[in-house]
C-alpha positions as CSV (number, residue, x, y, z in Angstrom):
1,M,81.9,92.3,68.0
2,T,85.1,93.5,66.2
3,K,88.4,94.1,68.0
4,A,88.0,97.8,67.4
5,E,84.5,97.8,69.0
6,K,85.8,95.9,72.0
7,M,88.6,98.4,72.4
8,R,86.1,101.3,72.2
9,Q,83.9,99.6,74.8
10,M,86.9,99.1,77.2
11,E,87.7,102.7,76.8
12,R,84.4,103.6,78.4
13,M,85.7,102.8,81.8
14,G,85.5,104.1,85.4
15,A,88.2,102.0,87.1
16,V,91.0,99.8,85.9
17,G,92.7,97.0,87.8
18,I,96.1,95.7,86.7
19,D,97.5,92.5,88.2
20,V,101.3,92.6,87.5
21,S,103.5,89.6,87.3
22,K,107.0,89.1,86.0
23,V,105.7,88.0,82.5
24,Q,102.4,89.7,81.9
25,L,99.9,92.4,82.8
26,D,96.3,91.2,83.4
27,V,94.0,94.2,83.1
28,G,90.4,94.4,84.3
29,F,88.0,97.2,83.4
30,R,84.9,98.5,85.3
31,P,82.1,98.8,84.8
32,S,82.3,97.0,81.4
33,G,83.9,93.8,83.0
34,K,86.2,93.4,80.0
35,R,89.7,92.0,80.3
36,L,93.0,92.4,78.5
37,I,96.3,90.6,78.7
38,L,99.6,92.3,77.8
39,S,103.2,91.4,78.2
40,N,105.1,93.1,81.0
41,T,107.5,94.6,78.6
42,N,108.2,98.1,77.3
43,R,105.8,97.4,74.4
44,G,103.0,96.0,76.6
45,I,103.3,98.9,79.0
46,S,103.3,101.4,76.2
47,R,100.0,99.8,74.8
48,I,98.2,100.1,78.2
49,I,99.5,103.6,78.8
50,N,98.2,104.7,75.4
51,L,94.8,103.1,76.0
52,L,94.5,104.8,79.4
53,K,95.5,108.2,78.1
54,R,92.7,108.0,75.6
55,A,90.1,106.7,78.2
56,L,91.1,108.9,81.2
57,P,89.8,106.4,83.9
58,E,88.8,107.6,87.4
59,C,91.5,105.4,88.9
60,V,94.1,102.7,88.0
61,V,94.8,100.2,90.8
62,L,97.8,98.0,91.2
63,E,99.2,95.8,94.0
64,A,102.8,95.9,95.2
65,T,104.4,92.7,93.6
66,G,108.0,92.8,94.7
67,G,109.1,95.4,92.2
68,Y,107.6,94.0,89.0
69,E,105.1,96.9,89.1
70,L,107.6,99.7,89.4
71,E,108.2,100.4,85.7
72,L,104.5,100.5,85.0
73,L,103.8,102.7,88.0
74,E,106.5,105.2,87.0
75,R,105.1,105.4,83.5
76,L,101.6,105.9,84.9
77,V,102.7,108.7,87.3
78,A,104.8,110.3,84.6
79,E,101.7,110.5,82.3
80,K,99.7,112.0,85.2
81,L,97.3,109.0,85.2
82,P,95.5,108.4,88.6
83,A,97.4,105.4,89.7
84,G,97.3,103.9,93.2
85,V,99.1,101.0,94.8
86,V,97.0,99.1,97.4
87,N,97.7,96.6,100.1
88,A,97.4,93.1,98.9
89,R,95.8,91.9,102.2
90,Q,93.1,94.5,102.0
91,V,92.3,93.6,98.4
92,R,92.0,89.9,99.3
93,Q,89.6,90.7,102.1
94,F,87.6,92.8,99.7
95,A,87.5,89.9,97.3
96,R,86.1,87.6,100.1
97,A,83.6,90.2,101.1
98,T,82.3,90.3,97.5
99,A,82.2,86.4,97.3
100,R,85.2,86.1,95.0
101,L,86.8,83.2,96.7
102,A,88.7,81.8,93.7
103,K,92.1,83.4,92.8
104,T,93.7,83.7,89.4
105,D,95.5,86.6,87.7
106,A,92.4,87.5,85.7
107,I,90.2,87.4,88.8
108,D,92.7,89.5,90.7
109,A,92.6,92.1,88.0
110,D,88.8,92.2,88.2
111,V,88.9,92.5,92.0
112,L,91.4,95.4,91.8
113,A,89.2,97.2,89.4
114,H,86.1,96.6,91.6
115,Y,88.2,97.8,94.6
116,G,89.1,101.0,92.9
117,E,85.6,101.6,91.7
118,A,84.2,101.1,95.2
119,L,86.8,102.7,97.4
120,K,88.7,105.2,95.2
121,P,92.2,104.7,96.7
122,E,94.5,107.6,97.0
123,Q,96.5,108.5,94.0
124,R,100.2,107.5,94.2
125,V,102.8,110.2,94.1
126,L,106.3,108.9,93.4
127,P,109.1,110.5,95.5
128,D,112.0,112.2,93.7
129,L,115.0,110.2,92.5
130,Q,117.2,111.2,95.4
131,T,114.6,109.9,97.9
132,R,114.3,106.7,96.0
133,K,118.0,106.2,96.1
134,F,118.1,106.9,99.8
135,R,115.3,104.4,100.5
136,S,117.0,101.8,98.3
137,L,120.2,102.2,100.3
138,L,118.3,101.8,103.6
139,A,116.5,98.6,102.3
140,R,119.9,97.2,101.1
141,R,121.4,97.9,104.5
142,R,118.5,96.0,106.2
143,Q,119.1,93.1,103.8
144,L,122.8,92.9,104.6
145,L,122.1,93.0,108.4
146,G,119.6,90.1,107.9
147,M,122.3,88.1,106.1
148,I,124.8,88.8,108.8
149,V,122.4,87.5,111.4
150,A,121.6,84.4,109.3
151,E,125.3,83.6,108.8
152,G,125.9,84.1,112.5
153,N,123.2,81.6,113.4
154,R,124.8,79.0,111.1
155,A,128.3,79.4,112.5
156,P,127.9,77.6,116.0
157,N,126.8,74.3,114.5
158,A,129.1,74.4,111.4
159,L,132.3,72.4,111.0
160,Y,135.5,74.2,111.2
161,V,136.1,74.2,107.4
162,V,132.7,75.8,106.9
163,R,133.0,78.1,109.8
164,R,136.0,79.8,108.2
165,G,134.0,80.6,105.1
166,I,131.1,81.9,107.2
167,A,133.5,84.3,109.0
168,T,134.9,85.5,105.7
169,T,131.3,86.1,104.4
170,V,130.3,88.0,107.6
171,C,133.4,90.2,107.3
172,R,132.6,91.1,103.7
173,L,128.9,91.8,104.6
174,K,130.0,94.1,107.4
175,N,132.2,96.0,104.9
176,Q,129.1,96.3,102.7
177,V,127.1,97.7,105.6
178,E,129.9,100.3,106.2
179,M,129.8,101.3,102.6
180,R,126.0,101.8,102.7
181,D,126.4,103.9,105.8
182,R,128.9,106.1,104.0
183,D,126.6,106.4,101.0
184,L,123.7,107.4,103.3
185,A,125.8,110.0,105.1
186,R,127.0,111.5,101.8
187,I,123.4,111.9,100.6
188,L,122.5,113.6,103.8
189,R,125.4,116.0,103.5
190,E,124.4,116.9,100.0
191,N,120.8,117.7,101.0
192,P,120.6,120.8,103.3
193,A,116.9,120.2,104.2
194,W,117.5,116.6,105.2
195,R,120.7,117.6,107.0
196,A,118.8,120.1,109.1
197,K,116.1,117.5,109.9
198,A,118.7,114.9,110.7
199,A,120.3,117.2,113.2
200,V,116.9,117.7,115.0
201,L,116.3,114.0,115.1
202,R,119.8,113.2,116.4
203,S,119.3,115.7,119.2
204,V,116.8,113.3,120.9
205,P,118.6,110.9,123.2
206,G,118.4,107.4,121.8
207,V,118.1,108.4,118.1
208,G,121.3,107.5,116.3
209,P,122.4,108.2,112.8
210,V,120.8,105.0,111.3
211,A,117.5,105.7,113.1
212,G,117.5,109.3,111.9
213,A,118.2,108.2,108.3
214,T,115.4,105.7,108.5
215,L,112.9,108.2,109.7
216,L,113.9,110.7,107.1
217,G,113.8,108.3,104.2
218,E,110.8,106.1,105.1
219,L,108.6,108.5,107.1
220,P,108.5,111.7,105.1
221,E,105.1,112.5,106.7
222,L,107.0,113.2,110.0
223,G,106.1,116.7,111.2
224,A,103.2,117.1,108.8
225,L,100.6,114.9,110.7
226,I,99.0,115.1,114.1
227,R,100.0,112.7,116.8
228,E,97.2,110.2,116.2
229,Q,97.8,110.0,112.5
230,I,101.6,109.6,112.7
231,A,101.1,106.9,115.4
232,A,98.7,105.0,113.2
233,L,101.0,105.4,110.1
234,V,103.9,103.8,111.9
235,G,101.8,101.1,113.7
236,V,102.0,102.1,117.3
237,A,98.4,103.4,117.7
238,R,96.1,101.3,119.8
239,F,92.8,100.3,118.1
240,N,89.5,99.4,119.9
241,R,88.2,95.8,119.8
242,D,84.8,96.3,121.3
243,G,81.4,94.8,120.5
244,G,78.2,95.0,122.5
245,S,79.1,94.6,126.2
246,L,82.5,93.2,125.3
247,R,85.5,95.5,125.9
248,G,88.4,93.9,124.2
249,R,92.1,94.6,124.5
250,R,93.4,97.6,122.6
251,M,95.9,96.4,120.0
252,I,98.4,98.0,117.6
253,W,97.9,97.0,113.9
254,G,99.6,97.5,110.6
255,G,102.0,100.4,109.9
256,R,105.5,100.6,108.4
257,S,107.4,97.7,109.9
258,S,110.9,99.0,109.0
259,V,110.2,102.4,110.8
260,R,108.6,100.7,113.7
261,G,111.6,98.3,114.2
262,M,114.0,101.2,114.2
263,L,111.8,103.2,116.5
264,K,111.8,100.2,118.9
265,V,115.6,100.1,118.9
266,S,115.8,103.9,119.6
267,T,113.2,103.6,122.4
268,I,115.1,100.8,124.1
269,A,118.3,103.0,123.9
270,A,116.2,106.0,125.3
271,L,115.1,104.0,128.4
272,K,118.7,104.4,129.7
273,G,119.8,107.6,128.0
274,N,116.6,109.6,128.1
275,P,115.3,110.3,131.7
276,I,111.9,111.3,130.5
277,I,111.2,108.2,128.4
278,G,113.0,106.0,131.0
279,G,110.8,107.5,133.8
280,C,107.6,106.9,131.7
281,Y,108.6,103.2,131.2
282,R,109.3,102.7,134.9
283,R,106.0,104.3,136.0
284,L,104.0,102.1,133.6
285,H,105.9,99.0,134.7
286,A,105.3,99.9,138.4
287,A,101.5,100.3,137.6
288,G,101.4,96.7,136.4
289,K,101.6,97.1,132.7
290,L,103.3,94.4,130.8
291,S,106.8,95.2,129.6
292,K,105.7,94.9,125.9
293,V,102.8,97.3,126.5
294,A,105.0,99.8,128.4
295,L,107.6,99.7,125.6
296,V,104.9,100.4,122.9
297,V,103.6,103.4,124.9
298,C,107.1,104.7,125.1
299,M,107.7,104.1,121.4
300,R,104.6,106.2,120.7
301,Q,105.8,108.9,123.0
302,V,109.2,109.1,121.3
303,L,107.5,109.3,117.9
304,V,105.1,112.1,119.0
305,I,108.1,114.0,120.4
306,L,110.0,113.6,117.1
307,N,106.9,114.6,115.2
308,T,106.6,117.8,117.2
309,L,110.3,118.7,117.0
310,I,110.3,118.3,113.2
311,R,107.1,120.4,112.9
312,T,108.4,123.2,115.1
313,D,112.0,122.9,113.8
314,A,113.3,122.7,117.4
315,S,116.0,120.6,119.0
316,W,115.4,118.3,122.0
317,S,114.9,119.7,125.4
318,P,113.2,118.2,128.5
319,R,110.3,120.6,127.9
320,A,109.7,118.9,124.5
321,L,107.5,116.3,126.2
322,A,105.2,118.9,127.6
323,A,105.0,120.6,124.2
324,A,104.1,117.3,122.5
């Protein structure tokens, strides 16, 4: 079979899986089972884009690979190709379920294509540039805070000569955090819609400026989903673990860890500053619930209230809990 014939056969495709690494793109095609290897460069990306534009596949499936996939994803979305980014753990479980126990880049590409053919993952829509900048600033702020904690943990056991350097590093990192906070505040001031939503979020006792910014940037679905959906999206919804006569513990699972972490901080603050959330926690604790369980229930309650306030464009009031 000539190269041209192979290319024509690959173009008769239903789903495409692309395993992205720093150096190359491993591409798998379904149902033909063919494979293609290209460099992860502008030239390689252009080649696969041109091929997909001619073939018009049902879906193109990628995994999140620490940012190496972003340029390809942006090009796919710009060309209005049906691209979706899927969870790596779910794809690995799918591979095991289909008896694909080995793991190589080529096999991963085949598994991604098979996953797309079987499950038709949702098409990815990239946020606008301002939203991406806002999220990038939030991510950088979290990284800086992590470095501050790491340096602080090193300081107690360090010699004096090293401890001085640690203190200098921590001071500079804190300055960087303050700069990121100013950048986030500036973007909020420049966006009237976000500024209005931030005011609604900040009206809830326990929700500070950083929590409000995190919710705006990383949970754009807030206000657009029902309470069960938003709780599952963040990772504070309890899921059943039953089978036969067994009734297992309900457990939370998955979700957006950065949003959930900030929601936890806000809920802990609300236990003292928000009488409704504080009263809910005390009742659960008095009923024998574990502290962790009671806190997760309160986190879900805070999230539901925030969701309702954004949907109704209303500021906080004690009656918001009843409305939620």
